[in-house]
C-alpha positions in Angstrom: -17.7 -45.4 43.8 -19.1 -44.6 40.4 -22.9 -44.4 40.4 -24.9 -47.0 38.6 -26.2 -46.3 35.1 -29.9 -45.6 34.7 -32.0 -46.8 31.8 -32.6 -43.9 29.5 -36.1 -42.3 29.5 -37.3 -39.6 27.1 -39.3 -38.2 30.0 -38.8 -34.4 30.2 -40.7 -33.6 33.4 -39.6 -34.0 37.0 -41.3 -36.5 39.3 -39.6 -35.2 42.5 -40.3 -31.8 43.9 -36.7 -30.7 44.5 -34.1 -32.4 42.3 -33.3 -35.5 40.3 -30.0 -36.9 39.1 -29.2 -39.7 36.7 -26.2 -41.2 34.9 -27.0 -42.4 31.3 -24.9 -44.5 28.9 -26.3 -45.3 25.5 -24.8 -46.9 22.3 -27.7 -45.5 20.4 -30.3 -42.8 21.0 -33.1 -41.7 18.7 -33.5 -38.0 17.8 -34.5 -35.7 20.7 -36.9 -32.9 19.7 -36.2 -29.3 20.5 -37.7 -28.8 23.9 -37.6 -26.9 27.2 -38.1 -27.6 30.9 -39.8 -25.9 33.8 -36.7 -26.5 35.9 -32.9 -25.9 35.7 -30.7 -28.5 34.1 -27.0 -29.2 34.8 -25.5 -31.6 32.2 -22.1 -33.2 32.7 -20.8 -34.6 29.4 -18.6 -37.7 29.8 -18.2 -39.3 26.3 -19.7 -39.7 22.9 -20.1 -37.5 19.8 -22.6 -34.8 20.5 -23.4 -31.4 19.1 -25.7 -29.5 21.4 -28.0 -26.6 20.4 -29.3 -24.1 22.9 -31.4 -21.4 21.2 -29.1 -20.4 18.3 -25.9 -21.4 20.0 -24.3 -24.6 18.9 -21.6 -26.4 20.9 -19.5 -29.4 19.9 -19.0 -31.1 23.3 -15.8 -32.4 24.7 -15.4 -34.8 27.7 -15.7 -32.8 30.9 -17.9 -30.1 29.4 -20.8 -28.8 31.6 -23.9 -27.3 30.2 -26.2 -25.0 32.2 -29.7 -24.6 30.8 -32.5 -22.4 32.2 -36.2 -23.0 31.9 -36.5 -20.3 29.3 -34.1 -21.9 26.8 -35.1 -24.3 24.0 -32.4 -26.9 23.5 -31.7 -30.1 21.6 -28.8 -32.6 21.5 -27.7 -34.1 18.1 -26.1 -37.4 18.9 -23.9 -39.1 16.3 -23.0 -42.8 16.2 -19.5 -43.2 17.7 -17.2 -45.9 18.9 -17.6 -44.5 22.4 -21.0 -44.7 24.1 -22.9 -41.5 24.8 -22.5 -41.0 28.5 -23.6 -38.1 30.7 -24.8 -37.2 34.1 -28.0 -35.1 34.2 -29.0 -33.1 37.3 -32.4 -31.4 37.3 -33.2 -28.8 40.0 -36.7 -27.3 40.5 -37.2 -23.5 40.9 -38.5 -23.9 44.4 -35.5 -26.0 45.5 -33.1 -23.5 44.0 -34.8 -20.6 45.8 -34.8 -22.5 49.1 -31.1 -23.2 48.9 -30.2 -19.6 48.0 -29.4 -16.9 50.5 -30.2 -13.2 50.5 -26.8 -12.3 49.0 -26.3 -15.6 47.2 -28.7 -16.4 44.4 -27.8 -19.8 43.1 -29.8 -19.2 39.9 -27.3 -16.5 38.8 -25.2 -19.0 36.8 -28.3 -19.7 34.6 -29.2 -16.0 34.1 -29.7 -15.5 30.4 -29.7 -11.8 30.8 -26.3 -11.6 32.4 -23.5 -10.1 30.2 -21.3 -13.1 31.1 -24.0 -15.7 30.3 -22.8 -18.8 28.6 -24.3 -22.3 28.5 -21.0 -24.2 28.4 -18.4 -24.3 31.1 -15.1 -25.9 30.0 -13.1 -26.0 33.2 -9.7 -27.4 34.2 -9.4 -31.1 34.8 -9.2 -30.7 38.6 -12.4 -28.7 38.8 -14.3 -31.0 36.5 -13.2 -34.0 38.6 -14.3 -32.3 41.8 -17.7 -31.5 40.4 -18.2 -35.0 38.9 -17.1 -36.6 42.2 -19.8 -34.5 44.1 -22.4 -35.6 41.5 -21.4 -39.2 41.9 -21.6 -38.9 45.7 -25.1 -37.4 45.4 -26.2 -40.5 43.4 -24.6 -42.8 45.8 -26.4 -41.2 48.7 -29.7 -41.6 46.9 -29.0 -45.2 46.0 -27.5 -46.5 49.3 -29.8 -44.4 51.5 -27.3 -44.1 54.4 -28.3 -42.4 57.6 -29.0 -38.8 56.9 -28.7 -39.3 53.1 -31.3 -36.6 52.3 -29.3 -34.0 54.2 -26.0 -35.0 52.7 -27.4 -35.2 49.2 -28.9 -31.7 49.6 -25.5 -30.4 51.0 -23.7 -31.9 47.9 -26.2 -30.2 45.6 -25.6 -26.9 47.3 -21.8 -27.3 46.9 -22.2 -28.1 43.2 -24.4 -25.0 42.7 -22.0 -22.7 44.6 -19.0 -24.0 42.7 -20.7 -23.5 39.3 -21.6 -19.9 40.3 -18.1 -19.2 41.4 -16.6 -20.5 38.2 -19.1 -18.8 35.9 -17.5 -15.4 36.3 -13.9 -16.4 35.5 -14.3 -19.4 33.3 -13.4 -19.1 29.6 -16.3 -18.6 27.1 -16.8 -18.4 23.4 -17.0 -22.1 22.7 -19.9 -21.8 20.2 -19.4 -23.2 16.7 -18.7 -20.2 14.5 -21.3 -19.7 11.7 -21.8 -16.8 9.2 -25.5 -16.7 9.9 -25.4 -17.0 13.6 -25.3 -13.2 14.2 -28.4 -12.6 12.2 -30.3 -15.5 13.7 -29.2 -14.4 17.2 -30.7 -11.0 16.4 -33.9 -12.6 15.2 -34.2 -14.7 18.3 -33.5 -11.7 20.5 -36.3 -9.8 18.7 -38.8 -12.6 19.1 -37.9 -13.0 22.8 -38.4 -9.3 23.4 -41.6 -9.0 21.4 -43.3 -12.4 21.7 -46.6 -10.6 22.7 -46.7 -8.8 19.3 -47.7 -10.0 15.9 -44.6 -11.8 14.4 -44.4 -13.4 11.0 -41.7 -14.7 8.6 -42.5 -11.8 6.3 -42.2 -9.1 9.0 -38.9 -10.6 10.3 -37.6 -10.7 6.7 -38.4 -7.0 6.3 -37.0 -6.0 9.7 -33.7 -7.8 9.2 -33.3 -7.1 5.5 -33.0 -10.8 4.5 -34.9 -13.0 2.1 -37.6 -14.9 3.9 -36.5 -18.0 2.1 -32.9 -17.6 3.3 -34.1 -16.7 6.8 -36.4 -19.7 7.0 -33.6 -22.1 5.8 -30.9 -20.6 8.1 -33.2 -20.4 11.1 -34.2 -24.1 10.7 -30.5 -25.1 10.3 -29.3 -23.2 13.4 -32.2 -23.4 15.8 -33.6 -26.8 14.8 -37.2 -25.7 14.1 -39.2 -23.3 11.9 -39.7 -19.6 12.8 -43.4 -20.2 13.3 -42.8 -23.2 15.6 -40.2 -21.3 17.6 -42.6 -18.3 18.1 -45.4 -20.6 19.3 -43.0 -22.5 21.7 -41.6 -19.3 23.1 -45.1 -17.8 23.6 -46.1 -20.9 25.4 -43.0 -20.9 27.6 -43.7 -17.3 28.6 -47.3 -18.1 29.3 -46.3 -20.9 31.6 -43.9 -18.5 33.5 -46.7 -16.0 34.0 -49.1 -18.7 35.2 -46.5 -20.1 37.6 -46.2 -16.6 39.0 -50.0 -16.6 39.7 -51.6 -15.2 36.6 -54.8 -16.8 35.3 -54.9 -18.3 31.8 -57.5 -15.7 30.7 -55.1 -12.9 31.8 -52.1 -14.5 30.1 -53.1 -15.4 26.6 -53.5 -11.8 25.2 -50.2 -10.8 26.7 -48.4 -13.6 25.0 -49.3 -13.0 21.4 -52.4 -15.4 21.1 -55.3 -13.7 19.4 -57.9 -15.3 21.5 -58.3 -17.9 24.3 -59.4 -20.7 21.9 -56.1 -20.4 20.0 -54.1 -20.4 23.3 -56.0 -23.4 24.6 -55.4 -25.5 21.5 -51.7 -24.6 21.3 -51.1 -25.3 25.0 -53.0 -28.6 25.0 -51.3 -29.8 21.8 -47.8 -28.9 23.2 -48.2 -30.2 26.8 -51.1 -32.6 26.7 -52.9 -30.6 29.5 -55.2 -27.6 29.5 -54.0 -24.2 30.9 -56.4 -24.5 33.8 -55.3 -28.0 34.6 -51.7 -26.8 34.5 -52.6 -24.0 37.0 -54.2 -26.5 39.3 -51.4 -29.0 39.2 -49.5 -27.5 42.2 -49.7 -24.7 44.7 -48.7 -21.2 43.5 -45.0 -20.6 43.4 -44.0 -24.2 42.8 -43.2 -26.3 39.7 -46.1 -27.6 37.8 -43.6 -30.2 36.5 -45.0 -30.4 33.0 -42.6 -30.2 30.1 
C-alpha cells in the first residue's frame, strides 16, 4: 500500500518528540528560504524538477535520490515548474530518538556526520536498494495511519532498519554528484573558514583579503552558490552553534560571547528575529539534552 499524501506545510519544526514522516505531492510550491533544523532529515526524492543546495553543495535530483541533512547544515530546495508533480517523502528524526536507537558500537548518526571524510548529502543507490528503503518508509506511514496493534513498536523498528541501511550504504555508495562549478572550491573554503571561526570577527572585507578575491566577486558568487549573503550566513551559523551549545546545557549568557556576538543585546535581537523566541525561552522549552523543536 502506498501511503496517503499529506497537505504540504511550510512548518520547519517537529511536533512529535521522536520522529515524523510525510509524503508530499505538489504541482506548485512557493520559494523555500535557506534554513536549518534542530533534527535530522532524510529526504526521499520521487519526482519533479528540483535543484537542492546544502551549504555550498548543489545537487540536481533524480528519482530515487536520498538526501541526508544534519542539524548543522543550512539547506534549500529550488523547485521548478514541471510536467511531473514535485513528490517526496520526508522523514524527521530528533536527536534524542537517534541516540536512544543507537548502540554502544553502532551510532546511527554516523551517516549524517559532516566531519567524516566520506561525508556526502546525496545517496544515489541501485534500484533494488531504493525500492527497499521506500517500501520501509511507506510501511512506517501505514503503521501510523492504520494504528494496528503494536504500531508504535513496528514503526520504530522500521525506522531503525532504515537508519541501519543508510549507515551501511554510506561507506560504499558512489559520491561526487555535486553540480560542478568553477567557484565552488573557493566558496567551500570560505564556508569552512566561517564554520571553524564563527566565534571570531568575520567580515566580507576580511574574507576577501584572506582568500585573495574581490569582495564584489565573493559576494556575488557566495549568494549564487549558497543562496544568501555572507553576512546573513555568518549570523545564521552563529545562531545554529549557539543553539547547539544551549541544547548541551550552556546558558545564553555563557554562549553569546563564544559565538561571535559582541554583547548579549545583539545576540538576543538576532535570536528572537530568527526564531521568534528569546534565548531563555528556548532553553526552557524542554528538559536538557532533548530537542527544543524550534527551527
